[in-house]
C-alpha positions as MATLAB code, in Angstrom:
seq = 'MNMVGKTVLVTGASRGIGAAAGRAFADAGANVALVARTTDAIAELAGEIGEKALAIPCDVSRHAEVEAAIDATARTFGGLDVLINNAGVIEPIGHLAETDVEAWARTIDINLRGVMYGMRAAMPGMIAQGHGTIINISSGAAHGPVEGWSAYCSSKAGVYMLTRMGDKEAREKGLRIMGLSPGTVATDMQREIKASGINPVSQLDWSTHIPAEWPAQALLWMCTDAADNYLGTDISLREDDIREKVGLV';
ca = [
      10.388    6.587   14.835;
      10.283    3.733   17.297;
       8.403    0.648   16.082;
      10.032   -1.857   18.423;
       7.662   -4.638   19.392;
       5.242   -3.795   16.614;
       4.340   -6.089   13.660;
       3.720   -4.715   10.172;
       2.507   -6.618    7.069;
       3.266   -5.012    3.630;
       1.678   -6.263    0.495;
       3.496   -5.796   -2.841;
       6.738   -6.002   -0.875;
       8.962   -7.321   -3.600;
       9.859   -3.968   -5.102;
       9.187   -0.204   -5.210;
       7.294    1.380   -2.306;
       6.585   -2.011   -0.732;
      10.217   -3.026   -0.476;
      11.229    0.420    0.747;
       8.498    0.241    3.379;
       9.646   -3.128    4.562;
      13.224   -1.822    5.051;
      11.950    1.358    6.755;
       9.749   -0.433    9.251;
      12.477   -2.981   10.075;
      15.018   -0.177   10.526;
      12.509    1.371   12.999;
      12.536   -1.867   14.977;
       9.383   -3.625   13.709;
       8.744   -7.206   12.737;
       7.843   -7.148    9.084;
       5.833   -9.659    7.003;
       6.765   -9.244    3.401;
       3.885  -10.388    1.100;
       4.149  -10.590   -2.715;
       3.725  -12.986   -5.616;
       7.478  -12.719   -6.484;
       8.856  -15.342   -4.066;
      12.561  -14.870   -4.786;
      12.401  -11.128   -4.292;
      10.727  -11.164   -0.887;
      12.958  -14.027    0.227;
      16.039  -12.046   -0.704;
      14.672   -8.974    1.126;
      13.837  -11.028    4.235;
      17.355  -12.386    4.216;
      18.681   -8.800    4.040;
      16.543   -7.688    6.923;
      17.160  -10.722    9.165;
      15.228  -12.554   11.812;
      12.625   -9.762   12.152;
      11.342  -10.464    8.562;
       8.986  -13.084    7.313;
       8.519  -13.653    3.580;
       5.059  -14.877    2.571;
       4.211  -15.676   -1.070;
       0.681  -14.461   -1.765;
      -1.573  -13.417   -4.598;
      -3.700  -10.637   -3.001;
      -6.512  -11.262   -5.527;
      -7.198  -14.580   -3.751;
      -8.986  -14.151   -0.459;
      -7.801  -17.416    1.070;
      -4.124  -16.572    0.441;
      -4.515  -13.102    2.006;
      -6.250  -14.536    5.045;
      -3.540  -17.284    5.374;
      -0.738  -14.532    5.133;
      -2.322  -12.476    7.892;
      -2.867  -15.562   10.073;
       0.771  -16.692    9.538;
       1.998  -13.209   10.510;
      -0.073  -13.124   13.684;
       1.111  -16.622   14.706;
       4.749  -15.893   14.094;
       4.949  -12.539   15.773;
       2.047  -12.686   18.217;
      -0.330  -10.270   16.515;
      -0.602   -7.638   13.822;
      -0.327   -3.937   14.446;
      -0.106   -2.364   10.993;
      -1.314   -3.457    7.542;
       0.006   -1.615    4.490;
      -2.108   -2.408    1.421;
       0.356   -1.551   -1.231;
       0.046   -4.152   -3.913;
      -1.187   -2.771   -7.195;
      -0.780   -2.732  -10.953;
      -1.343   -0.055  -13.619;
      -2.022   -2.193  -16.700;
      -4.020   -2.234  -18.864;
      -3.210    1.244  -20.121;
      -5.327    2.171  -23.074;
      -8.655    3.783  -24.037;
     -11.729    2.256  -22.451;
     -13.454    1.553  -25.803;
     -10.512   -0.667  -26.807;
      -9.402   -2.186  -23.434;
      -8.952   -5.932  -22.799;
     -11.808   -6.786  -20.504;
     -10.007   -9.665  -18.785;
      -6.976   -7.542  -18.077;
      -9.233   -4.757  -16.801;
     -10.936   -7.191  -14.429;
      -7.615   -8.472  -13.223;
      -6.601   -4.949  -12.191;
      -9.785   -4.606  -10.126;
      -9.083   -8.011   -8.568;
      -5.622   -6.925   -7.454;
      -6.033   -3.221   -6.702;
      -9.485   -3.250   -5.214;
     -10.464   -6.689   -4.081;
      -6.975   -7.275   -2.784;
      -7.331   -4.227   -0.447;
     -10.758   -5.332    0.703;
      -9.404   -8.889    1.408;
      -6.575   -7.431    3.497;
      -8.849   -5.195    5.533;
     -11.412   -7.989    5.973;
      -8.791  -10.393    7.212;
      -6.960   -7.886    9.492;
      -9.789   -5.931   11.067;
     -11.380   -8.572   13.343;
      -8.035   -9.257   15.098;
      -7.220   -5.568   15.357;
     -10.696   -4.846   16.845;
     -10.286   -7.718   19.290;
      -6.967   -6.331   20.521;
      -8.389   -2.748   20.600;
      -5.877   -1.159   18.250;
      -4.411   -1.313   14.762;
      -3.407    0.833   11.804;
      -4.397    0.147    8.168;
      -2.954    2.266    5.433;
      -4.075    1.832    1.842;
      -1.863    3.145   -0.904;
      -4.013    5.534   -2.858;
      -3.375    7.858   -5.827;
      -4.390   11.118   -7.288;
      -6.103    8.842   -9.810;
      -8.583    8.022   -7.081;
     -10.010   11.533   -7.318;
      -9.844   12.429  -11.039;
      -9.808   10.685  -14.389;
      -6.540   10.124  -16.206;
      -6.635    9.200  -19.948;
      -5.954    5.534  -20.531;
      -6.116    4.546  -16.882;
      -9.807    3.473  -16.566;
      -9.045    0.308  -14.600;
      -6.473    2.053  -12.286;
      -8.620    5.094  -11.660;
     -11.675    2.989  -10.970;
      -9.836    0.673   -8.670;
      -8.163    3.488   -6.681;
     -11.507    5.357   -6.371;
     -12.917    2.208   -4.858;
      -9.964    1.923   -2.445;
     -10.581    5.466   -1.317;
     -14.146    4.525   -0.393;
     -12.944    1.435    1.419;
     -10.622    3.704    3.398;
     -13.561    5.909    4.333;
     -15.855    3.024    5.133;
     -13.227    1.280    7.319;
     -12.774    4.485    9.331;
     -16.436    5.129    9.660;
     -17.113    1.655   11.003;
     -13.979    0.950   13.110;
     -12.469    4.242   14.356;
     -14.479    3.990   17.593;
     -13.169    0.421   18.013;
      -9.607    1.604   18.112;
      -8.576    1.332   14.492;
      -6.713    3.984   12.595;
      -7.444    3.760    8.798;
      -6.232    6.165    6.123;
      -4.730    6.325    2.656;
      -1.402    7.641    1.199;
      -1.397    9.213   -2.235;
       2.378    9.367   -2.881;
       2.412   11.170   -6.257;
       4.730    9.925   -8.969;
       7.385    7.590   -7.657;
      10.490    6.302   -9.396;
       9.392    2.669   -9.619;
       8.836   -0.051  -12.288;
       5.197    1.197  -12.500;
       6.431    4.536  -13.767;
       8.459    2.735  -16.446;
       5.254    1.041  -17.633;
       3.457    4.366  -17.670;
       6.279    6.048  -19.608;
       6.423    3.190  -22.191;
       2.667    3.623  -22.845;
       3.118    7.169  -24.213;
      -0.452    7.903  -23.121;
      -1.428   10.975  -21.110;
       0.780   13.741  -19.626;
       2.067   11.539  -16.839;
       3.960    9.397  -19.369;
       5.692   12.515  -20.654;
       7.212   13.503  -17.275;
      10.936   13.598  -17.027;
      12.261   10.790  -14.761;
      13.971   13.305  -12.532;
      10.546   14.628  -11.370;
       9.631   11.351   -9.702;
      10.302   10.985   -6.003;
      12.312    8.053   -4.581;
      10.372    5.147   -3.018;
      12.023    5.895    0.333;
       9.888    9.024    0.616;
       6.498    7.342    0.744;
       8.062    4.651    2.985;
       9.075    7.425    5.416;
       5.497    8.846    5.182;
       4.067    5.419    6.071;
       6.186    5.437    9.209;
       4.888    8.897   10.158;
       1.335    7.873    9.521;
       1.658    5.139   12.211;
       2.057    7.925   14.758;
      -0.675   10.028   16.442;
       0.728   12.990   14.525;
      -1.325   11.781   11.548;
      -4.562   11.304   13.505;
      -6.156   14.398   11.889;
      -6.139   12.556    8.557;
      -7.934    9.422    9.597;
     -10.540    8.291    7.060;
      -9.016   10.190    4.215;
      -5.989   10.329    1.787;
      -2.779   12.096    2.726;
      -1.056   13.540   -0.358;
       2.636   13.475   -0.434;
       2.555   16.108   -3.139;
       1.593   18.764   -0.526;
       4.489   20.716    0.923;
       3.029   20.835    4.450;
       2.796   17.030    4.514;
       6.336   16.636    3.306;
       7.424   19.011    6.092;
       5.559   17.064    8.690;
       7.055   13.800    7.449;
      10.512   15.367    7.551;
      11.212   15.367    3.761;
      11.825   19.095    3.409;
];
């Protein structure tokens, strides 16, 4: 998939899906802005990718930092074509009646407010240029409750509505906005889930989780008009027909 001349910003780019997406978009020819709190990891990844990569330390729960990251990307590469809102956390895992309220609020700040801040900062420039793609990393947890995941489920349900709202308000202005529900992926988040021992997801064998490169490939495909039928909704990588369209079968 040819992304030469395009600029992509990926949040949560220090590891997992975010790092895999950064590599995939760079391999397709795009300029990539790698955004994360973990400075050393994104600096190392940017060094691996080369001159087409820009590492930007950023806490997505802080609006000013997100806005500054998007501004820096646009200044460096002459615009922004794709925003991947990937940054997210799973903790706290535990029953709602016993959860730490500060940790719960922190998850909402990162998973939900962080996505809104990214969309809010990127959409005006994309509307002004008449095009742009925003992909929010979603989850099956956005659509159904999972024991012990009240913060994660609530935040992802909110992200799904942001996806729908963004599409409703900006599709006619040239923006393509959708979500990707990748299923269970072999990342550090799955290690946290497994360690919790709560709910059936934590009991899954590690071999059942897909590699981070699969959702990264799906994100590339979603930047093409082949995915236009899914604007304003979540695409599930658990579905065989989607995997076939992405080229993973």
